[in-house]
C-alpha positions in Angstrom: 177.6 90.1 126.7 175.9 88.9 123.5 173.9 90.9 121.0 170.2 91.1 121.6 169.5 91.7 117.9 171.3 90.5 114.8 173.5 92.9 112.9 171.7 94.8 110.2 173.6 93.1 107.5 172.5 89.7 108.8 168.9 90.9 109.2 169.0 92.3 105.6 170.1 88.9 104.3 167.2 87.3 106.3 164.7 89.8 105.0 165.8 89.2 101.4 165.5 85.4 101.8 161.9 85.9 103.2 161.0 87.5 99.9 162.1 84.5 98.0 158.6 83.2 97.3 157.6 86.6 95.9 160.7 86.6 93.7 159.9 83.2 92.3 156.6 84.5 90.9 158.4 87.2 88.9 159.5 86.9 85.3 163.2 86.4 84.6 163.6 90.1 83.7 161.7 91.2 86.9 163.8 88.8 89.0 166.9 90.6 87.8 165.3 94.0 88.7 164.4 92.6 92.1 168.0 91.5 92.7 169.2 94.9 91.6 166.8 96.5 94.1 168.1 94.4 96.9 171.7 95.1 95.9 170.9 98.9 95.9 169.6 98.6 99.5 172.9 97.0 100.5 174.7 100.1 99.3 173.4 101.9 102.4 173.7 99.1 105.0 176.0 101.2 107.2 173.5 104.1 107.3 170.5 101.7 107.8 172.3 100.0 110.7 172.7 103.2 112.5 169.1 104.2 112.1 167.7 101.7 114.7 164.2 100.8 113.7 162.0 98.0 115.0 161.5 96.6 111.4 164.5 95.7 109.3 162.3 96.3 106.2 162.1 100.0 107.2 165.8 100.5 106.8 165.9 98.7 103.4 162.9 100.7 102.2 164.4 104.0 103.3 167.7 103.1 101.6 165.8 102.4 98.3 163.8 105.6 98.6 167.0 107.6 99.3 168.8 106.1 96.3 165.8 106.7 94.0 165.6 110.3 95.3 169.3 111.0 94.6 169.0 109.4 91.1 165.9 111.5 90.4 167.6 114.7 91.6 170.6 114.0 89.2 168.3 113.3 86.3 166.3 116.5 86.9 169.5 118.4 87.1 170.8 116.9 83.9 167.5 117.6 82.1 167.4 121.2 83.5 170.9 121.7 82.3 170.1 120.4 78.8 167.0 122.6 78.5 169.1 125.6 79.3 171.6 124.6 76.7 174.4 123.9 79.1 175.0 120.2 79.9 176.0 119.6 83.5 
């Protein structure tokens, strides 16, 4: 029996290609940031594929939000540690 929906990895590639026109309007520096953002979403492909959602963009957006949250939590922890005089 065949798949009824493409794998999340394939859907993610398709979603990224659909944003190509948007990417072309960005400056070179912003294009690099866009590519980094898409690459970051790919770090969580396995988790996103297990969270079955009707929109492939939802999985990518959640992956990005999760990644930014973890980075923010680390930065806050580092700054808190520095303000107490004990680097973490």
